Steps between C-alpha positions, in 0.01 A plus 500: 500500500633840404598709802532205738808515725647159577695455826853372447565156640816400682695392190466830306574697820818299552597557137456876542717494812776318316485744209513798739796357690684428175454858389696623802770232495838586353732204447864534611611474137269784391599714799866464411433557130327830575749614764720788379762487776839330480754355745730757655854539371777757519879516467544294816200269498470302177340183632160547338191364676584428864537133585281288727609328723708786632491865599261726311629853546220753538708790365540303175129540425419501130566766241194662346415797717196622689184301441685217325783380724388680813260747657630757747310773684729770358752534218795591722758247612532601865815292545727505196595858417317639805582344838804359321628803304594456137879480514591277209498178703301192399316459831406864556365538148344154455187544283471860621275600210221254595216537747577194712694620805832321547779516754769264627633359826759725667738396775635845588364676809317181602220570253423146384744311724328621814441310824126464433538280194348155531724387213804664345439610139780494240683831467403694183190283455255689278139521615163646404375743764262787579217261415135606510174302476391450140852490362633193316791384290562210260795263488550257213644170624616172349389197701718190470236240594126501554398452859408653831730773627548702814655845507685667785500881502779730618327822606441781749165640614443770757127432536420160348262454209394256231622412151403241239656328200345437159630249247427590137227742603323267742507526879720218630523566875221717633597762761830429677564656840820700545606512865616839622869540579443812708673494838402727790860502621623672184626852583541621140150545348594470131686174566166325561504457120830311520436206737551202272323169533452179301144368463545125443264338249276806501366394159398151387403461137502267203717594202519350154838449338619762256428870481262652754415857598472572872317806624564624853210707635516727805153463649499682835710736712810536279824638648665165427837432337536188286845361414435156351286188501689173535303230317547135595334202336325266741571127479201275451411312819 
């Protein structure tokens, strides 16, 4: 009968749900195909995509600029060329023209080798800092073998917060809690940003072998410094 509305049964409704879900799904291959960023390289670092297992250096986030390789709340690098004046040295000027804020571990004047560290960071270790909620950066990695991985994080945080990791555009971890490294006994206020700690196995995720794109999101609080993630493949039990 013309004008009659027929109620959808369970099979058509399920079909519509599948179609809708498919419309929003982006496969890892398509995500990588459409991605315009590229692994970081310069005159000193020529290793290409960072290797997993191993350290993934946050300061070696991808090339590609704002909105492609990263998003930062402002265009100024508050570390390289600012806190660390442009003086012709590699560390002070590292990626100074980009919005991601970068500095490095200093052992003079007990800045980063202070008595409130929970772990001792490597001297001259580069790190991403001045983080704010909503910021993110991408790192292209090369995974040796498919499997389940954990990642330790070398970091500081004067107030705690949460981050998350995506793999090829898809959330892989959910919110991860960053424990504050603030210490009430500290007598130098600005050094609250320099109490280093290692968060063991803060992230647990499955990775496929080959090229993958990791996205590190700052979700809440900010004011965290990120040096590197140390990825380790878990043995099957």
